[in-house]
Every structure is written in structure tokens, then in C-alpha cells.
C-alpha positions in Angstrom: 2.2 -2.5 -8.5 2.1 -3.6 -4.8 1.3 -0.5 -3.3 -1.4 -0.3 -5.7 -2.5 -3.4 -4.9 -2.5 -2.8 -1.1 -4.7 0.1 -1.7 -7.4 -2.2 -4.0 -7.7 -4.3 -1.3 -8.4 -2.4 1.4 -4.8 -3.6 3.4 -4.6 -1.2 5.7 -1.5 1.4 5.0 -0.6 1.1 8.7 -0.1 -2.6 8.3 1.4 -2.6 4.8 5.3 -2.6 5.4 4.4 -6.0 6.8 2.9 -7.2 4.3 5.3 -6.0 2.1 8.1 -7.9 4.1 6.0 -10.6 3.9 5.3 -11.0 0.1 9.1 -10.1 -0.8 10.2 -13.4 1.3 9.5 -15.6 -1.7 9.5 -13.0 -4.7 12.0 -10.8 -3.7 16.2 -11.3 -3.8 17.4 -10.4 -0.4 19.5 -7.6 -1.6 16.7 -6.1 -3.5 14.5 -5.4 -0.1 14.5 -3.3 1.6 14.7 -1.0 -1.5 11.6 -2.3 -2.9 9.7 -1.9 0.7 10.9 1.4 0.8 9.7 2.1 -2.5 6.1 1.1 -1.1 6.1 3.0 1.6 6.5 6.3 -0.8 3.9 5.4 -3.1 1.5 4.6 -0.5 2.4 8.0 1.3 2.7 9.7 -2.0 -1.0 8.7 -2.7 -4.0 11.1 -1.8 -7.4 12.9 -3.3 -5.2 15.0 -6.0 -3.3 12.0 -7.8 -5.5 8.4 -6.7 -6.4 8.3 -10.3 -2.7 8.2 -11.8 -2.6 4.6 -10.1 -6.2 3.6 -12.2 -7.9 3.4 -8.6 -11.3 4.7 -8.7 -12.4 7.1 -6.0 -14.7 4.3 -4.3 -11.5 2.1 -3.9 -9.2 5.0 -2.8 -12.0 6.1 0.0 -12.8 2.2 1.3 -8.7 2.3 1.4 -8.8 4.8 3.9 -11.3 3.8 5.6 -9.8 0.6 6.5 -6.7 2.6 7.5 -8.9 4.5 10.2 -10.8 1.1 11.4 -7.4 -0.6 11.4 -6.2 2.0 13.7 -9.3 3.0 15.9 -8.9 -0.9 16.8 
């Protein structure tokens, strides 16, 4: 799942849609890109302390992802 890859790689959530748009260019047919990006956004927005384990993500990975987003926003 693309949203989980963003989280595991500590890509800031604030840049997730940009990353998804770039990735879709070579991987998703044009007619499905908007729906894919909306799904990625919905998944990322929905990940929280109560459900991150459902995505096979550790607490450390989840916290590192949150910190990466905080670092990106403060730059």
C-alpha cells in the first residue's frame, strides 16, 4: 500500500500527495490517478495511534513519521 510506504520511509505527510502524483505518472493509468491519490490521502489522514498497527507499522515507525512531518513543517 502506497500510504504505508510513505509512512515507513518517513516521508512527510505534507509531501505525500506530491510524491503520490509523481509516482502515479509511471504506474497508474491516467483515468485512475485522481482516485488513487484521493485514496492515499484518506489512508494517511486516517492513520492514528489507535490503528497504525493494522498497517503492520511499529510504534517507532509511526512516531518517526510524525516527527518527519513536524520537521518538514517547521523548516
